[in-house]
N, C-alpha and C positions, 0 to 999 in steps of 0.2 A: 256292409253298411246295407243293404237292399231284406236284408231280416225282418219284415213288419213289427213279429215281436221284438226284436229288438231299440230299431227307432221308436215308437211304445215306451219301452224303458226305459228308455233315454229321457224322450218327454216330459213321463214326469219323478225323473230322478230332474233331473235339469231343473224344473218346482218348485219342489225338492230344497234343493239344493237352494237357489236363490230366494227359499222364503228365509232360510239359516243366517245367507247375509242383509236383509231387511230384519231379522227381528241383532242383529251383530254375534251372534252365537257364531259364526263359521270364525272372527276370531279366534276370541277366547278355542275354540281346536282349538285351530295352529296354535297359540298356546302351549295347551298342554302335550300336542304335539311334538312341539321342542322340549319341551323340559324334558318327557319320558326318553326323550331319545337318546340328549343329550344324560340327562343319568346310567339309563341302560343300554343304549348302544354298546359304548365301551366294554363292558361284561359279556355280550355278546358276538366279542366280535372275533372270529377263530385267532386271530396271533395270542387271545389275551385268554381264553377257554383252559388252558391247562393252573391258572390261577385260579379259577373260580370258587369261590365260597359258599355253600350253601347258606349262611346268612345275610350274603350280597342279592342274594337273587329268588331270594322264599318274597322280600316284599313286596316282588313282580306282580305274585298272585293277586294284588290284594288292592282296591277299586281304587283308594288310594294314591296309591302309590303307581298306579302304572293309568289312569285316570279312560278308561276305554274299557274291558269289560270289569264284570262285576259276579261274574261265577266261576272267576278263576281256584277263591280258596278253597272251596270244595272238596280242589281234588289233588291240594298243593302237602299232603303227607303220604298219601302214594306215590305222584312223583315222585319226592323228594327221600327216598324209603333211604335208597339207598342210593348214595353219594358217588361211588366210583359208578355204576353204570348207566346216572344220568348222565354226568360228565360225559362219560363215554359217548350216550347214545347222544346226547346235544352236538360234540362236533361231529358224528356224522353226519347231524340235519342240516347243519350250517356249514357244507361242504360243498361248495359248489363246483368243486371238482368230479361229486359225483351229480345222478340226473334223478329232477329233486321226487320220477316216483318210486323212487330204487329209496331213497332216503326218509319219504313220507311212510310208507310201507311198513319199514324196519322201526321204525322210529316204533308208533303207536302199539308196534308187537310188541316191543321191547320192555318198553311202561310200562308199566299199569294205570290209570289217572291217565294218562296222557289224552288222547285224545286229539280230534284235527284240531280245536280252542288252543287250547296249551301249545302245540305243533306250529302249528299259521302264526298266534301271533307270540314267537320266538320269531319266528320269519318277520313277521312285519317291522319287527323292531329292528332284525339284524340288517335288512334288506327291503327301507318300505317301498325304495320304486317297482321291487322285481318281485313282493309275494305281499297276498292279500290275503283277506279272513276268512275262513270257514266254520264257519258255527253256525247253533243247529237256528238265529236271526238272519244268516246273510244268505243259510239256507231254505230261508219262508220268505228271503225276501223277491229271491231268486225264481221260486216256485209261486211266491203274487206275481209275478208281473211274467210270468212263462219263459223264463231262462238258462230253469232246473234244466242242466244236460237229466239223458233216459241213460242208465246204464244196465246192462246184460249179466244177466247171474256170474257168478267170478270175479263181478272186476276189479283190483287190489287198491287200495285206499289213493297211495298214489294214484293211478290211472286216473282216480277220478277229480284230486285236488289239485293234477295239470290242467286237469279241462274247464274243472270251476275256476282257476287261477287266471285262465286264458281269458275267460267272459267276463274277470272282474277288472284287467286290463285294458281289455278295448272297452266296460264300459270306465272308466277313467281315465282313458286316451280322448273319449267321446269328450263326454261330460268336463275334461281340459280337470281336473283337481286331481287329488291324491289318492293313492287306495282309503287313508286311513280315514278321511273323509268321508271316501265310499260306505266304508262300513259303516259310519257315523249314522250316513241316510237308511239305514236297515230302517231301522224306528221309525222313524217317518214314512216308507213305504207301510209296515204294517199296523202303524195305529189310524191311519188313511182309510176313512170313506166309516163299510160300517164293516166290524167279523162278519164273517156269515153264522158261526156261533153263535150271535150274539142278537136274536131278534130284534124290530124295530120294536120301543115300547107302545107297551095297548095298556085301559089303564088297570088289570088289575097287580102288570106287571111291574111298572110303573110303584104304586102300596107299597108290592114285595120288594125293592130291590135297598132299603133298609142295612142290608147287611154287602153291599155288593163288597166296594173298600178293600171294608176286613176280610172276602175270602181270595182275594186278589196276598193280603199278606197271608188266607193261610197256604196259599200256593208257595212264597217264598219260605215257611216256616219249615212246611212241611218235607221242601225236598235241607232245609239246610239240615234236619233236622230226625232224617227218615230212620236212620237207624236206632233212637229212641221213643222211635214213635209207638204204641197197640198195631200199629197196620207193619208198620218194618221186622217186627219182631218175628213179622208169618212169611212176609212179601218181603222179596228184590225187586226193585226200579227196575226196570229193565237196562239193559247197558249192552253197547258193541263195543269193535273194536276201534272205531268212528269219535262214538260219545258214550262217552260210561256215566251221563245220563240224557242218555238216547229216550227214557222215560217219562221225559220230565215233557209237559206242554209237544206229546209226539205228533205229528202228520201224517194222514192219512186222503187216499179217499173222500173218508164220511167226512171230513173235518181233523179240530186237534184236540185230542184225548185230554183231559190234565192232565192223569197221570193213569203210566201201564205199569202191571207188575208182573211176578211171576211166582210160583210158590217155590219157597224152600225145600222142598220137601217132595211133591204130588206133585204131579203134571195137569195145573193147571192155570191158566191165565187170568184175572182180577184190573178187569177198568174201572179209574176211578173218577168222578165227576164230580167238580164240586157249583156249589148251587148258585151261578155268579150276574141276581139279577132277572133269568128266566122266572116264569111262571113253571110251579110246579108240574103242571104238564109237560110244560116244552122237558121239565131237565130229564125226567123221567123216558120221554121216548129222546133226549139226543145219548142221552146213554144203554136205546138200547137200542140206537144206532151201530156206536161205534164198540159193539159186544155181537153185533151180527155183524159188523167187517172182520172183528179178530176171530170172529170163528169161523170166516168164510175168507182168510187172506195169508190168517199168521199162526191162528191153532195147529193147526195136522191133525185132527181129531180128539185134539183133548179138552179140556172142560174150558170153557167162558162165565167167570163170574161180572156183576157189577156190585158200585158201592156209589149211592150220591154221597155229598156231606155235602148239609146246608146247617144254616145257626139255627141255633137251641130253640123248639117251640115252632119249625114247620111242623103243624099234623098230618095236612096236607097229601106235603112228600111220603109222610108216614102210614098213612094208609095207602098209597098208592102204590111204594116198595114193597110189599106186606103179599102184593097180589100178584109177584112176580117169581120164583121160587128160587131163580137166578142173580134176581139185585139184592141188595142188601139196605140200610140209611144206617149214617151214626150222627151225630148233633156236635157243632164241637161247642161253648160257652167261653167266653170272651174276659181276663178281668180282668181289671187296673189299681193299685194301691194311689195310696194321697196320704204323707208323710211331712211335715218337718223335722228340721238336720234335729232339733233332737228328740223326735220319742222315733217309737217303730212304725210298722206301716199298718191302714188301715186298708181291705180287701174290700173293693167291690166285687161282683159283674156287671157286664152291661153287656 
């Protein structure tokens, strides 16, 4: 406990935890935890896994049932595609007689789409005092607090999780809270203070921030519908064994890339930046910074392209992007409809 970074992290997390208590949110979190464990805990009991039915476990992937994770559903069909393989792999993952390093590595290698986010969600519900969650949010939170371990090339996923879980256990113990609640705190950590990718509001930036909330929704829409979008016809979102959605909100030393993709057939990378409140100049500079990092650290000689997506009518961005051969620009439009129960819909563009 003499680690300065750890002590600082504990202090920040305590502050966020106290804030939840003051708002009365902690009681709700504990109530939801109890409901989820009561419903899904017995299903994930190793003694009951031989009778597990896919229709019983499928709801676990949806936030309205797990009350904790809102993105698991995107992989549900891949994970449950082969029920017998899933059941066997889940039994292995939850078998405490085997080292967690072995179980985690084998589980995500066997089940396409599983990733550590889903695997550790199962572990947390099955053994709530033993295993914490390792997903994009907790990883970003640990990184923000300076606690994310550095792993050498070739380190197995299970070994990484063992190291991360040890940190989560230490944090929960120091905070005198549970791993479920700790997992909620990462959202507070990431929302605290100024995001380095979102510059201070200047007069020009304030004028251009009308579409900010729309672009947040665009992030979710693109992730949920990637394969059906024009972009998804040509590009695959970057995927790793540990995270099948690694290309969404990709954290790197240069910042947080909204989407990182690879071409389906050609040796090409695509950096996608959603214009979220920046001025046009800031959005272009940010995209070029990310492209430079990908070219230097990931591409290994392959081509790197960039794409900025902004609300329709942004001529400044269009002008800027036209001068950089590797950078392109796309506009999006938002449509809504109004109708009475007895009438057809009336479409309008927003």
